[in-house]
C-alpha atoms as one frame of an Amber mdcrd trajectory, in Angstrom:
protein
   9.832   6.905  35.061  12.582   8.859  36.772  12.056  11.087  39.814  11.829
  14.091  37.485   9.048  12.466  35.465  11.206  11.774  32.388  10.573   8.432
  30.732  13.789   6.416  31.167  13.134   4.514  27.931  12.926   7.824  26.068
  16.084   9.071  27.800  17.958   5.892  26.805  16.787   6.148  23.186  17.807
   9.803  22.963  21.233   9.083  24.488  21.873   6.225  22.065  21.107   8.327
  18.990  22.696  11.454  20.475  25.964   9.500  20.616  25.643   8.917  16.871
  24.799  12.576  16.360  27.778  13.719  18.405  30.048  11.539  16.269  28.596
  12.919  13.053  29.304  16.243  11.315  25.970  17.441  12.749  27.471  17.705
  16.239  25.902  20.032  18.838  24.340  23.090  17.358  23.832  24.715  20.741
  24.319  24.082  24.393  20.790  24.890  25.456  18.933  22.201  27.357  17.475
  20.799  24.138  20.691  19.839  22.382  20.401  16.147  23.352  17.166  15.845
  21.380  18.679  17.598  18.349  21.811  15.454  18.531  19.541  12.396  18.753
  17.639  13.462  15.627  20.925  14.141  13.806  22.246  10.720  14.814  19.006
   9.028  13.869  19.051  10.619  10.406  22.679   9.583   9.911  21.571   5.971
  10.443  18.093   6.266   8.893  18.230   8.851   6.083  14.924   9.429   4.339
  12.838   8.818   7.457   9.600  10.772   7.512   8.375  12.969  10.342   6.158
  10.414  12.117   8.850   7.739  12.091  11.426  10.124  13.572   8.948  11.194
  16.251   7.851   7.670  17.118  11.254   5.966  17.028  12.825   8.669  19.206
   9.772   8.795  21.496   9.399  12.544  21.086   6.242  14.624  21.104   4.869
  16.080  17.877   5.621  19.697  18.813   9.032  18.740  20.160   9.947  16.962
  16.925   8.713  19.860  14.787  10.718  22.341  16.860  13.985  20.416  16.666
  13.685  19.559  12.970  12.987  23.224  12.213  16.067  24.259  14.211  18.209
  21.661  12.415  16.963  22.842   9.008  17.583  26.506   9.872  21.106  25.597
  11.010  21.708  23.820   7.688  22.338  20.443   9.306  19.248  18.725   7.900
  17.302  19.097   4.663  13.856  17.843   3.760  12.181  16.650   0.602   8.470
  16.328  -0.113   7.598  12.766  -1.114   3.895  12.367  -1.808   2.135  12.746
   1.529   5.444  12.465   3.396   8.149  14.947   4.221  11.441  13.070   4.373
  14.586  14.251   6.132  18.258  13.795   5.269  21.614  15.022   6.531  22.383
  18.072   4.391  24.476  17.660   1.221  25.066  13.949   1.713  22.747  12.523
  -0.959  22.035  13.372  -4.586  18.450  13.970  -5.723  18.413  10.433  -7.172
  19.652   8.954  -3.888  17.042  10.897  -1.922  14.276   9.578  -4.188  15.706
   6.079  -3.891  15.870   6.248  -0.096  12.277   7.456  -0.006  11.094   4.438
  -1.993  13.337   2.060  -0.051  11.528   3.219   3.103   8.226   1.906   1.643
   7.619  -1.791   2.116   6.326  -2.886  -1.312   8.671  -0.767  -3.484  11.592
  -1.834  -1.282  10.635  -5.479  -1.678  10.468  -5.077  -5.454  13.809  -3.285
  -5.697  15.549  -5.752  -3.392  14.196  -8.700  -5.371  15.241  -7.122  -8.685
  18.737  -6.449  -7.341  18.922 -10.108  -6.338  17.233 -11.439  -9.473  17.401
  -8.916 -12.364  15.332 -11.179 -14.636  12.352 -11.412 -12.261   8.970 -11.060
 -13.960   6.012  -9.183 -12.555   4.452 -12.451 -11.434   7.676 -13.535  -9.717
   7.925 -10.167  -7.965   4.326 -10.472  -6.773   4.936 -13.993  -5.465   8.232
 -13.140  -3.778   6.863 -10.198  -1.792   3.344 -11.510  -1.257   1.291  -8.927
  -3.157  -0.990  -9.031  -6.174   0.192  -8.563  -9.751  -1.787  -5.281 -10.071
  -0.037  -4.003  -6.937   3.332  -4.720  -8.543   2.207  -2.914 -11.720   1.080
   0.150  -9.752   4.335   0.421  -7.799   6.389  -0.301 -10.929   4.736   2.697
 -12.600   5.611   4.876  -9.590   9.218   3.632  -9.564   9.455   4.243 -13.310
   8.157   7.808 -12.909  10.715   8.364 -10.132  13.550   7.202 -12.395  14.348
   4.120 -10.310  12.993   1.469 -12.668  12.779   0.962 -16.422   9.837  -0.947
 -17.885  11.030  -0.893 -21.500  11.825  -4.618 -21.574  10.525  -6.260 -18.428
  11.670  -4.600 -15.221  15.195  -3.233 -14.811  16.562  -1.256 -11.865  18.139
   2.049 -12.890  21.618   2.645 -11.424  21.680  -0.742  -9.652  25.122  -0.127
  -8.110  23.837   3.020  -6.371  20.704   1.246  -5.171  22.695  -1.711  -3.905
  25.112   0.587  -2.084  22.227   2.336  -0.309  20.573  -0.962   0.624  23.842
  -2.354   2.001  24.860   0.809   3.869  21.492   1.229   5.607  20.348  -2.409
   5.624  19.615  -2.487   9.349  17.153   0.377   8.959  15.317  -1.336   6.086
  14.619  -4.728   7.630  15.477  -8.407   7.195  15.186  -8.638   3.401  17.701
  -5.809   3.031  20.028  -7.393   5.593  19.841 -10.676   3.656  20.670  -8.862
   0.406  23.561  -7.046   2.088  25.070 -10.397   3.030  25.132 -11.285  -0.711
  26.455  -7.904  -1.880  29.966  -9.050  -2.794  28.575 -11.779  -5.020  26.101
  -9.385  -6.659  28.728  -6.744  -7.335  30.912  -9.316  -9.061  28.007 -10.403
 -11.238  28.766  -9.651 -14.892  25.843 -10.483 -17.223
């Protein structure tokens, strides 16, 4: 802790993401004493679009009320927009993503759907059993999430499983791989080969 009682780890986290925010189009909405936190949220959402409220709060080490206040101010200013996603409210930089991309980012932020989509981008012919084995879940779990992905327009189940708009999905996975985890990073390293793939 600093002499003023501010957690130095929190201060460092806010500064790191505030630097991203200051470099983004969401730069400083005001010069009140709270602009560092808003810049940090803006920077965080530039690197982690589709994050839900609790993840933003926890990763930036902010309080619940503090996070609510700054997200509300960012939305009012038109810098950030939100989308309801089941029990989550997800946040995005304004006007950067289509409705399809926002839905896709929401599902890519969920472990099992992300694992399924990543595996199908890597292996478009994967069966339900192969998906279950590759991500370590049961076959019924794959079926449940496949139905959700189908309803969201991200997956077709007409003839096996097929990712809808695979180029868009792959672009999102590659661009934000570090925020999705190791399986996305591994896929990103194969992106050139996958994009050249011509079935």
